[in-house]
C-alpha positions in Angstrom: -23.6 24.0 -23.1 -23.9 20.2 -24.4 -20.1 19.7 -23.7 -20.3 21.3 -19.7 -23.6 19.2 -19.0 -21.4 16.0 -19.9 -18.9 17.1 -18.2 -21.2 17.7 -15.0 -22.9 14.1 -15.2 -19.4 12.3 -15.8 -18.0 14.3 -12.8 -20.7 13.9 -10.9 -21.0 9.8 -11.9 -17.1 9.5 -10.1 -18.0 11.4 -7.2 -21.2 8.9 -7.0 -18.9 5.9 -7.9 -16.4 7.2 -5.3 -18.3 7.3 -2.8 -20.8 3.8 -3.1 -16.9 2.1 -3.3 -16.0 3.6 -0.3 -19.4 3.4 1.7 -18.9 -1.2 0.0 -15.1 -1.3 1.0 -16.4 -1.2 5.4 -18.3 -4.5 4.9 -16.7 -6.2 2.1 -13.2 -6.8 0.3 -13.2 -4.5 -3.2 -9.6 -3.8 -3.8 -9.3 -1.6 -7.3 -9.9 -4.3 -10.4 -7.0 -5.4 -12.8 -8.5 -3.8 -15.2 -7.7 -0.4 -14.3 -4.2 -1.5 -13.9 -2.3 1.1 -15.8 -4.7 3.8 -13.8 -3.1 2.8 -10.3 0.5 2.8 -12.3 0.4 6.4 -12.0 2.1 9.2 -9.7 -0.2 11.3 -9.1 1.6 14.7 -9.6 -0.5 16.6 -7.2 0.7 14.2 -4.5 4.4 14.1 -3.8 3.6 12.0 -0.5 2.3 9.8 -3.1 4.7 9.0 -5.5 6.7 5.9 -5.9 10.4 7.8 -5.7 9.5 9.5 -2.4 8.1 6.8 -1.0 11.6 4.6 -1.8 13.6 8.0 -0.3 11.9 7.7 2.8 12.9 4.2 4.1 15.6 2.8 5.9 18.2 0.7 2.9 20.4 -1.4 4.5 22.0 -4.7 3.6 20.1 -7.5 3.5 17.3 -5.9 4.0 13.4 -7.6 4.0 10.1 -5.9 2.8 7.1 -6.9 2.2 4.5 -4.9 -0.3 1.3 -5.2 1.1 -1.2 -4.5 -2.4 0.8 -4.3 -4.5 -1.4 -3.6 -7.1 0.8 -3.5 -10.7 4.5 -3.1 -9.0 4.3 1.0 -9.0 6.6 0.6 -6.0 7.6 -2.7 -5.4 9.2 -2.9 -9.1 11.4 0.1 -8.5 12.0 -0.8 -5.0 13.4 -4.2 -6.0 16.2 -2.6 -8.7 17.5 -0.2 -5.4 18.0 -2.5 -2.9 19.9 -5.2 -5.4 22.7 -3.7 -4.8 22.1 -3.9 -0.9 20.8 -7.9 -1.7 17.7 -7.1 -0.5 14.3 -8.6 -1.0 11.3 -7.6 -1.8 7.7 -9.6 -1.3 4.8 -8.3 -3.3 1.5 -9.1 -1.8 -1.7 -9.2 -3.3 -5.9 -10.6 -3.4 -5.8 -10.1 -6.8 -4.3 -12.6 -9.2 -4.2 -10.9 -12.2 -2.1 -8.3 -10.6 0.3 -10.5 -9.1 0.8 -12.0 -13.0 1.3 -8.6 -14.2 3.6 -7.4 -11.8 5.8 -10.6 -12.0 5.6 -10.5 -15.8 6.9 -6.9 -15.6 10.0 -8.2 -13.3 11.0 -10.7 -15.7 11.6 -8.1 -17.8 13.4 -5.9 -16.3 15.4 -9.9 -15.1 14.9 -8.8 -11.7 15.5 -11.3 -9.5 15.5 -10.2 -5.5 11.5 -10.2 -5.3 8.7 -12.8 -5.2 5.1 -12.3 -4.5 2.1 -14.4 -2.4 -1.6 -14.2 -3.6 -4.0 -13.1 -0.8 -5.2 -11.3 1.8 -3.4 -9.9 4.9 -6.2 -10.7 7.7 -6.4 -15.0 5.8 -3.4 -15.5 5.2 -0.1 -17.0 8.0 2.6 -14.7 7.7 5.9 -15.7 8.8 7.1 -14.0 12.0 9.2 -11.7 13.3 10.4 -11.3 8.8 10.4 -8.4 7.4 12.9 -4.7 8.1 9.9 -2.6 6.7 6.2 -3.0 5.9 4.3 -1.0 2.9 0.7 0.2 2.8 0.3 2.4 -0.2 -3.6 3.4 -0.1 -4.6 0.0 1.0 -5.0 0.8 4.0 -9.5 1.0 3.4 -9.9 -1.0 1.5 -9.8 -3.2 4.4 -13.2 -3.8 5.9 -13.4 -1.7 9.1 -14.6 -5.0 11.2 -11.0 -6.0 9.8 -8.1 -4.3 10.0 -6.9 -4.6 13.5 -6.9 -8.7 12.9 -5.4 -8.2 9.6 -3.3 -5.2 11.1 -2.3 -7.6 13.9 -1.4 -10.9 11.4 0.8 -7.4 10.0 2.6 -6.7 13.2 3.6 -10.3 14.1 5.8 -9.9 10.6 7.4 -7.1 11.2 10.5 -7.4 12.9 11.7 -5.9 16.8 12.4 -2.0 15.7 11.0 -3.2 12.6 9.0 -0.3 9.7 5.6 0.1 8.4 5.2 2.8 5.9 1.4 3.7 5.4 0.4 6.3 2.1 -2.8 7.6 1.9 -4.1 10.4 -0.9 -7.5 12.6 -0.5 -7.8 11.6 -4.1 -8.6 7.4 -3.6 -11.7 6.5 -2.8 -10.6 4.1 0.5 -8.8 7.6 1.7 -8.3 7.3 5.6 -7.5 10.5 8.0 -4.1 11.0 9.7 -5.3 10.1 12.9 -7.2 7.6 12.4 -4.1 5.3 10.8 -2.2 6.6 14.3 -4.8 5.0 15.9 -5.3 1.9 14.5 -1.4 1.4 14.4 -1.2 1.9 18.3 -3.9 -0.5 18.7 -1.5 -3.0 17.7 2.0 -2.3 18.8 3.6 0.6 16.7 4.8 4.6 17.6 4.4 6.8 14.9 8.3 8.0 14.1 7.5 10.1 10.8 5.2 12.2 9.1 5.8 13.2 5.7 3.3 15.3 3.4 0.1 17.0 4.4 -3.2 15.7 5.2 -4.5 15.5 2.2 -1.1 12.9 1.2 1.1 11.7 3.1 3.3 9.2 4.2 2.8 7.9 7.4 6.0 5.5 9.5 5.6 3.5 12.4 8.2 1.4 15.1 7.4 -1.8 16.2 7.7 -1.8 19.8 9.9 -4.7 21.6 7.4 -6.7 23.3 
């Protein structure tokens, strides 16, 4: 009986904590703490579209491709992606608001011997990205971490950095406390000049591809 009560209490604490985190992130930048990097690195077995391999397999890969991974964290997607496109002379740039996350990923990249990846420390809505630079931009469970009143500004900055006809890949899973519904994502991307091109997964765990329209 005690075990059941403790388990129920633990689940309740997690649910309440997740809800409070979600509500707070609507007004403030609250990325996943760097000490939880080990958790971010795990592929969720119940969300196929969230797996790093699934995200990478869905991307267009070609010679000289340049990819920006926004909120790269500990490199769950960025590192295997850099390995995947190395033979194509491709380049990955990881962007993260937390310097400790970048340090962790840089160390892993060195161990793997990767020479086609670099990093930017900062937030999407406050840094100046070079215009028309990236063929593909990734946002894996990141959109909900951007406060609601800053999202259009942040996505406008993203749009400027993407090449015409470039792709933005957005992945969401209901297991993430910042989960964003499909229509919310589609509406936001439409505001900054993107059209939906591909949907992978289901309503609870999905990847959406958007294409930047030529101005």
